[in-house]
C-alpha positions in Angstrom: 13.4 -17.7 -8.8 15.6 -20.8 -8.6 16.2 -21.4 -4.9 14.2 -24.0 -2.9 12.1 -21.2 -1.4 11.3 -19.9 -4.9 10.2 -23.4 -6.0 7.9 -23.6 -3.0 6.4 -20.2 -4.0 5.8 -21.4 -7.6 4.0 -24.5 -6.3 2.0 -22.5 -3.6 0.8 -20.0 -6.2 -0.2 -22.7 -8.7 2.3 -21.8 -11.3 3.8 -25.3 -11.2 2.3 -28.5 -9.9 4.8 -31.1 -10.9 8.6 -31.5 -11.0 8.4 -31.3 -14.8 6.6 -27.9 -14.5 9.3 -26.6 -12.2 12.0 -27.6 -14.7 10.1 -25.9 -17.5 9.3 -22.7 -15.6 12.7 -22.2 -14.0 15.1 -23.7 -16.6 16.8 -25.7 -13.9 18.2 -29.1 -14.5 16.2 -32.2 -13.5 18.8 -33.1 -10.8 18.7 -29.6 -9.3 14.9 -29.5 -9.1 14.9 -33.0 -7.6 17.4 -32.0 -4.9 15.5 -28.9 -4.0 12.0 -30.5 -4.1 13.3 -33.3 -1.9 14.6 -30.7 0.6 11.1 -29.1 0.8 9.5 -32.5 1.2 11.9 -33.4 4.0 11.1 -30.1 5.7 7.3 -30.8 5.5 6.7 -27.8 3.3 5.7 -29.7 0.2 3.7 -32.9 -0.3 3.7 -35.1 -3.4 1.0 -37.4 -4.5 1.9 -40.8 -6.1 2.2 -40.6 -9.8 2.4 -43.0 -12.8 5.8 -43.7 -14.2 6.6 -42.0 -17.5 9.6 -44.2 -18.3 12.9 -44.3 -16.5 13.4 -42.3 -13.3 11.0 -41.1 -10.6 7.2 -41.4 -11.2 5.6 -38.0 -11.9 3.4 -36.9 -9.0 1.5 -33.8 -8.2 3.2 -31.3 -5.9 1.3 -29.2 -3.4 2.0 -26.9 -0.5 1.5 -28.8 2.8 -1.4 -26.9 4.4 -1.7 -29.2 7.4 1.6 -28.6 9.2 0.5 -25.5 11.1 -2.3 -23.0 11.6 -2.9 -19.3 11.5 -4.7 -17.1 14.1 -6.8 -14.2 13.1 -8.0 -11.2 15.1 -10.0 -8.6 13.2 -10.8 -5.5 15.3 -13.8 -3.3 14.3 -15.2 -0.3 16.0 -17.8 -2.3 17.9 -16.8 -6.0 17.6 -13.9 -8.4 17.2 -13.8 -11.4 15.0 -11.4 -14.2 15.8 -10.6 -17.3 13.8 -8.2 -20.3 13.5 -7.3 -21.2 9.9 -5.2 -23.9 8.3 -2.5 -22.8 5.9 -4.8 -23.0 3.0 -7.1 -20.4 4.6 -9.8 -22.8 5.5 -11.6 -21.7 8.7 -11.3 -24.3 11.5 -13.2 -22.2 14.1 -14.5 -18.7 14.1 -16.1 -16.5 16.8 -17.0 -12.9 17.4 -17.8 -10.7 20.4 -18.6 -7.0 21.1 -15.8 -4.6 21.9 -15.5 -0.8 22.2 -12.4 0.1 20.2 -12.1 3.3 22.2 -11.5 1.4 25.4 -7.9 1.4 24.2 -5.2 -1.3 23.3 -4.5 -2.6 26.8 -8.1 -3.7 27.5 -9.0 -4.7 23.9 -5.8 -6.7 23.3 -5.9 -8.3 26.7 -9.3 -9.8 25.8 -8.1 -10.8 22.4 -5.2 -12.8 23.9 -7.5 -14.5 26.3 -10.2 -15.4 23.8 -7.7 -16.6 21.2 -6.3 -19.0 23.7 -9.8 -20.3 24.4 -10.5 -20.7 20.6 -7.3 -22.7 20.1 -8.2 -25.0 22.9 -11.7 -25.4 21.4 -10.3 -26.4 18.0 -7.9 -28.8 19.7 -4.8 -27.8 17.6 -1.4 -27.7 19.2 -0.5 -24.1 20.2 3.2 -25.0 19.3 2.1 -25.3 15.7 0.8 -21.7 15.5 2.5 -20.2 12.5 1.6 -16.6 13.1 -1.2 -14.2 14.1 -2.7 -11.7 11.6 -4.4 -8.6 13.1 -6.7 -6.3 11.2 -7.5 -2.8 12.5 -9.8 0.0 11.2 -6.9 2.6 10.9 -3.6 3.3 9.1 -0.8 0.9 10.0 2.9 1.3 9.7 3.6 -2.4 8.9 7.3 -2.0 9.4 6.8 -1.6 13.2 3.3 -3.1 13.5 1.7 0.1 15.0 -1.5 2.0 14.2 -0.6 5.5 13.3 -3.0 8.4 14.0 -6.2 6.4 13.6 -9.3 8.6 13.5 -11.6 6.1 15.0 -9.2 4.4 17.5 -8.6 6.8 20.3 -5.6 5.8 22.5 -4.1 3.5 19.9 -1.7 5.9 18.1 1.9 4.4 18.0 0.9 1.6 20.5 3.2 -1.4 20.0 0.5 -3.8 18.9 2.8 -6.2 17.1 5.4 -6.3 19.9 2.9 -6.8 22.7 1.2 -9.7 20.9 4.4 -11.3 19.8 5.7 -11.3 23.4 2.5 -13.0 24.5 2.3 -15.6 21.7 6.0 -16.2 21.0 5.1 -16.2 17.3 5.3 -13.7 14.4 2.4 -11.1 14.4 1.4 -9.1 11.3 -0.7 -6.0 11.8 -2.6 -4.6 8.8 -5.4 -2.2 7.9 -8.7 -4.0 7.5 -9.5 -2.6 4.1 -6.1 -3.7 2.8 -6.8 -7.2 4.1 -10.2 -7.3 2.4 -8.6 -6.1 -0.8 -6.0 -8.8 -0.8 -8.5 -11.5 0.1 -10.8 -10.4 -2.8 -8.0 -10.1 -5.3 -6.4 -13.5 -4.5 -9.7 -15.3 -4.2 -11.9 -13.7 -6.9 -9.7 -11.6 -9.2 -6.3 -13.3 -9.4 -5.7 -12.2 -13.0 -6.6 -8.5 -12.4 -3.4 -6.4 -12.7 -4.9 -3.6 -10.6 -7.8 -3.8 -8.2 -9.4 -1.2 -5.8 -11.6 -2.2 -3.0 -13.7 0.4 -1.2 -15.5 -0.5 2.0 -18.3 1.6 3.3 -19.8 0.8 6.7 -19.6 2.8 9.9 -16.5 4.5 8.2 -15.0 4.5 4.7 -11.7 3.0 3.6 -10.0 1.5 0.6 -7.4 -1.1 -0.3 -5.2 -1.2 -3.4 -3.7 -4.3 -5.0 -1.3 -3.9 -7.9 0.2 -7.0 -9.6 -1.0 -9.2 -6.7 0.7 -7.1 -4.0 -0.8 -4.6 -1.6 0.1 -1.0 -2.2 0.4 0.7 1.2 2.1 4.0 0.3 5.2 5.3 2.2 3.9 4.6 5.7 0.6 2.8 5.4 -1.6 5.8 4.5 -2.6 4.7 1.0 -6.4 4.2 0.6 -7.5 6.4 3.4 -10.2 8.0 1.2 -12.6 8.6 4.1 -10.7 11.7 5.1 -10.5 13.4 1.7 -12.2 16.8 2.1 -15.4 17.5 0.2 -15.7 21.0 -1.3 -18.4 23.0 0.4 -19.1 20.6 3.2 -18.6 21.5 6.9 -19.9 18.4 8.7 -17.6 17.5 11.6 -15.7 14.2 11.2 -14.5 11.7 13.8 -10.9 12.7 12.9 -11.6 16.3 14.1 -11.6 17.9 10.7 -14.7 19.2 8.8 -16.1 18.1 5.5 -14.4 14.7 5.2 -16.0 12.1 2.9 -16.7 9.9 6.0 -18.5 12.8 7.7 -21.0 13.0 4.8 -21.3 9.6 3.2 -20.4 6.9 5.8 -22.8 4.8 7.8 -22.3 7.0 10.8 -23.2 10.1 8.7 -26.4 8.4 7.4 -27.4 7.4 11.0 -27.0 11.1 12.0 -28.9 12.4 9.0 -31.8 9.9 9.3 -32.1 10.4 13.0 -32.5 14.1 12.4 -35.5 13.2 10.2 -37.1 11.2 13.0 -36.1 7.8 11.9 -35.4 5.1 14.5 -31.9 4.1 13.6 -29.0 3.2 15.8 -26.8 0.9 13.7 -26.0 0.7 10.0 -28.2 -2.4 9.7 -31.2 -0.2 10.6 -30.5 1.9 7.5 -30.4 -1.2 5.4 -33.7 -2.3 6.8 -35.3 1.0 6.0 -34.0 0.8 2.4 -35.3 -2.7 2.0 -38.7 -1.6 3.1 -38.7 1.2 0.6 -38.4 4.2 3.0 -37.9 7.1 0.6 -35.7 9.1 3.0 -33.4 6.2 3.5 -33.3 5.3 -0.2 -32.4 8.9 -1.1 -29.8 9.3 1.6 -28.1 6.0 0.6 -28.1 6.9 -3.1 -26.7 10.4 -2.3 -23.9 8.8 -0.2 -23.0 6.6 -3.1 -22.8 9.6 -5.4 -20.5 11.4 -2.9 -18.2 8.4 -2.7 -18.3 8.3 -6.5 -17.0 11.9 -6.6 -13.9 10.9 -4.8 -13.5 7.6 -6.7 -13.6 9.4 -10.0 -10.2 10.9 -9.2 -8.9 7.6 -7.8 -10.0 5.6 -10.8 -8.4 8.2 -13.2 -5.1 7.9 -11.2 -5.0 4.1 -10.8 -6.9 2.9 -13.9 -8.0 -0.3 -12.1 -9.6 -3.2 -13.9 -11.8 -4.0 -10.9 -13.5 -1.8 -8.3 -15.1 -3.9 -5.5 -17.6 -2.2 -3.2 -17.8 -3.9 0.2 -19.2 -3.1 3.6 -22.7 -2.8 5.1 -23.8 0.0 2.6 -22.9 -2.1 -0.4 -25.9 -4.3 0.4 -28.7 -1.7 0.1 -30.7 -3.1 -2.8 -28.2 -1.5 -5.3 -29.0 2.1 -4.3 -25.6 3.0 -3.0 -23.7 1.2 -5.7 -25.9 2.6 -8.5 -25.2 6.2 -7.2 -21.5 5.5 -7.0 -21.4 3.9 -10.5 -23.4 6.7 -12.0 -21.0 9.4 -11.0 -17.8 7.5 -11.8 -19.0 6.8 -15.4 -20.3 10.3 -15.9 -17.3 12.1 -14.7 -14.3 9.9 -15.5 -12.5 10.0 -18.8 -13.8 7.2 -21.1 -10.4 5.6 -21.2 -10.3 5.3 -17.4 -13.5 3.3 -17.3 -13.4 1.5 -20.6 -12.3 -1.7 -19.0 -13.5 -1.0 -15.4 -15.7 -3.5 -13.7 -17.7 -2.1 -10.7 -18.9 -5.0 -8.6 -20.0 -5.8 -5.0 -18.2 -8.2 -2.8 -19.6 -11.6 -2.4 -17.1 -12.6 0.3 -18.3 -10.1 2.9 -16.3 -10.3 6.1 -14.7 -13.5 4.8 -12.6 -11.3 2.5 -10.5 -10.0 5.4 -10.0 -13.5 6.8 -8.9 -14.7 3.4 -6.6 -11.6 3.3 -5.0 -12.6 6.6 -4.2 -16.1 5.3 -2.7 -14.7 2.1 -0.6 -12.1 4.0 0.7 -14.5 6.6 1.6 -17.2 4.2 3.3 -14.7 1.9 5.4 -13.4 4.7 6.2 -16.6 6.6 6.9 -18.7 3.5 8.6 -16.0 1.4 11.5 -17.5 -0.6 14.2 -15.9 1.4 12.6 -16.9 4.7 12.2 -20.5 3.6 15.8 -20.7 2.3 17.1 -19.3 5.7 15.0 -21.9 7.5 16.3 -24.8 5.5 19.9 -23.6 5.9 19.4 -23.3 9.7 17.9 -26.8 9.9 20.7 -28.3 7.8 18.1 -29.8 5.3 
């Protein structure tokens, strides 16, 4: 952690805010820190406020990551809509829009519209397209991030092994990072709300069910992106057909889609998950009971997950998280009843207060981590001869 890129990371993550901090944290000499900080300033990666002199030598100013020298594009794809945004490098939203899609229309049609609408959004904001740093894409399915492809996604027919990253990079001429949407939400929540939590689990329950895992500030994806796919864990004794083609998956009995089916069979007028929330908020006993039961079923699966991961924080997100506490209370009840006391002794079960903003924050964190990783920054400085 002594190269120029490593110093930038220390500043960017708030572990050092002055040259003196960098000397203390790294053990480098004053002259070495000065040389490397000056390189980062010259490259436009750092900025330094004016400081008061503390004796001989350079005045001590505050160092900060320069968040204004580029922007990030965001495309979050859901089953029925897409969210697009333009962010600065600090994750602040410069412009945001959404529009309906049908994810089952396939990648050619969906991504073609994404490319067109992102171009329109950039023009509306008035930023220079040449200053686009990267595009972050979130999808509702497992992703092999090494190749930027969605792999066997249960709710994305026609998308398996499609070269999402390669296609968008060819169009934009900029790096593209493709990630599972629950992972993005988990990273955004952890970095924004729980930066000191050594282990955090986020479960999102809307039309489908997914989870993201963050350990020591880093996403845990598994061998090929399949970690957190709890929606397709089989539930003993259940035979409901799932969108993935299997029977008895958690998503088939406890997701928003499952609740819509069950309540429709009871004669309720529901077509989207928001209708279920409305019934709960109006005290409909069938809806309240169905939502609480769904929470208990998710809790059954999470009992095992909590025992394996022993997280400090479990964040419940998605449309069913906001059902007057009925879903979360059912989930919490089962976890605390069935888990070993040691696994839940320090566990906090909370709902997300970021909502869909969590995924946008996650994109910003992911892109900046990748584009400004120490090794990448060092290579860039060497190539520029700074």
